[in-house]
N, C-alpha and C positions, 0 to 999 in steps of 0.2 A: 298895295299899301299895307304896311304892317299894322295890326290891330294893337290896342292898348294892352290886351292880354299878352300878345307876342312880345311887346317891348318889355313888360315887367318880367316875363319868363326869361328873356335873354339876359336881363340885368342880373337876375338871381343865378342863372346858370353860369354867367361869367364870373361870379364871386364864389362858386362852390369850392374851388381849390383853396380859397382862403377861409372858407366857412363864413356864415352870416352871423356876426357877433353883435347883437343889439346891446348898446350901452356897455361896451367892453370895459370902460373905466370902472364900472361897478363890480367887475370880477377881479378877485385878488390876483396880483402879479405872481408869476411862478416862483420868484425868489422869496416871496413873503408867505408862500403856502405852507401849511403844516406838513411835517415830514411823513406822517402816516406810519405804516408798518409792513413788514414782508408777509405776515401771516394773514390769510383771508379770514373774514368773518365766517363762522361755522353756521350752516343752516341744515334743516332736515333734507332738503332737496325733493320733497314731496308736496305737490299742490294740495292745499287744505280742502279745496272744493271738489276736485275731480280725481285726485290720487295720482295724476301723471307726474313724471319727473319735471323738475324745474331747472335742472343742471345738465350740462352735456355729459355723455353723448345723447342727442335726441334721436328719435326714430328717423329712418331714412325718408327723404322726401319733404321734410319740413324746412321752412325758411325762418329766419329770425328778423325781427324789427325792434327798434328802440325809440320810444317817444317820452317826452316830458311835457307836462301840461299843468304844473302846479303841484299840490300835495299828491303824492303817489298813491295814497290809499284809494281815493275815489277813481283816479285814472285807471288803476289796475282793474277794479271791478268792472268798469266799462268794457275793457278788452276781454276779460275772461268769459263774459256773457255772450260774445259773438260766436255763432256757429262757425266751425272750422279752425278756431283757436285751440291749440292743443294744451298749452299751459302759459302761465304768466309768472313773472317774478318782479319784485321791486328792487331798486338799487340806486347807485350813484354813478354818474358818468359826466364827461366833459371838462373835468378839472385836472388837478395835478397830484393830489394826495393819494398814495396807494392804500387800498383797503381802509377807507375812512370809517369812522363811527358816525352815527346819526347826529350826535352832539357836535362833532367836528364840522359836519356839513352845514348844520344850522348856524354855526359861528360865522359862516361866510368866508372862512380862511382855507377852503379846499379848492374852490373854483367849480365844484361839481353841481350838477342839477339833479333833482329827484326824478328818476326815470322808471319806465316799465319796459322790461324785456318780454317780447311777445314771440312765442314759438307757434307758428301757424302752418296749416296745410294749404298751399296755393291752389290745390285742386278743389278746395271747398270755399275758400275766402280769398279774395284778391288783396294785394297790397293797397290798391286804390280804395278798397272798402275799409281797410284799416285807417287810411288817411282821412276818410269821411268821418269815422268815429273820432279821430284825433281833433280835427278842425272844429267839429260841431259841439264837442263836449267842453270847450274852454274858450276864453277870449284871448286870441294870439296877438293882440295889439297892446298889451299892458306892460311890456318890458320886463323889468326885474320884480314882477309880482303877479299874483293871480288872486283877484278879489282882495280879501283882507290879509292874505298871506303875502308877506313882503320879504324880499331878499333874492339874491342871485340864484339860490337853489330852486326857486319857484319859476324860473324863466321857461318860456316855451321853446322846446327843442325837438328836432328830428335828427337822430344819428343813424346814418344809412349803412347798410352792410354790402351794397353792390352798386355798380355804376347805374344799373337799371333803376334801383330804388332812388338814387340821387336825382336822376332826371325826372322821375315821376313826382318826387317830393317837391322839386322846384316848380314843376308845371302846376301842381295842385296849389302851391302857395300863391302863384301868380293869379290863378283863376279865383281863388278865395279872396285875395286882396281886392279884386274888382267887385266881388259881391259885397264884401264888407264896406268898401268905400261907398257903394250905392246905398247902403243902409246908414251911412253917417259915421262909420267908425274910422279910426286913424290907420296909420300904416301897420302892416304886419311886422312884428319884431322877432318872429321865430328864427332860432339859430338852426341852420341846416349844414351838416358836416359829416364826413365819414366817421364811423365809430372808432376806427383805429388810425385816423388821420393824424399826421404829425404836425399839422399847421397850427401854430399858436399854442400847442399843448404838447407835452411829452408823449402822450398817447391817450386817445379817448377810449379808454378801457371801461367796460362795464364791471362794477364791483357790487356784489350782492349786499343788500341791506340786512339788518338783523332779523332773526326768525320772527320776532313779534310783529314786525311790519309786514311780513308776507301774508297776502290775502287778509289783511287786517279787518276789512269790513265784513268778511264772512265770519270771522271769529268774534267780531264786535258789531253786530248789525245796527246798533244805534250810535256807532262811532261817528266822529267828525268827518264831513266831506265838504270842502270849501269850493268845489268846482261849480261853475255856472257858465253855460254857453251864451252865445250871442243871439240865438234863435234865427241866425242866418244860415240857410241851407248851403251845403257845399256842392257845387255843380261839377263834380268829377267822379269817375269810377263806377257809376251805377250802370253804365252800358258795357262794362268789361266783364265777361263771364269768367268764373274761376277756371284755372287751367289753360287760359288762352295764351297766345304768344306774347301778350303785353306783360306777362309776368317775368319774362327773361331779362 
């Protein structure tokens, strides 16, 4: 007999091709989105904390992951501190407007979420361990907000870069949903979709944010961080060693 976890996982996996779109009506329609621009925002391409590159090409053997969990300043800091993470960068993804500015994203008229691009070495840190960091550092039940930060740009998202990531993200969402429900929280509203998937969007491309946003809390140690987790432990990934077959 299928467990509750299995049923939730199957529901999420069955919707992956369409993406999980919480409160879609709160995201601007494509025809009403701002036009953006063809020229990318210029950044240094060097990580302020560790000096590694934050733009392609990355060293051979690294994988990429993209997460959004509210304001990207605090989210990025959480990931760059993890052993095995080579570099991080903040940007915008999941919407329609090409190369948007921060002000445009905050207007709610681009469809983008604030996200973190994580370049990591799967021989040192697993994707599941990144998922634990993601789930435990914010409240994924809040829809189009995170704490006092309100708007579609603050929605919880996982944009996957492979079928393996998509399956593991869905599995983790199902398991964490059970843990959260047991602690009295509502349904998980996290959007899970392929980074460059065409479903519902022209393309879920990652666009780099302005240089002053990159590693913001390293440049401004007393800067704002509105993230707050649920204190509910995420029951996935801890038994998967780096470099294992589960990374495929």
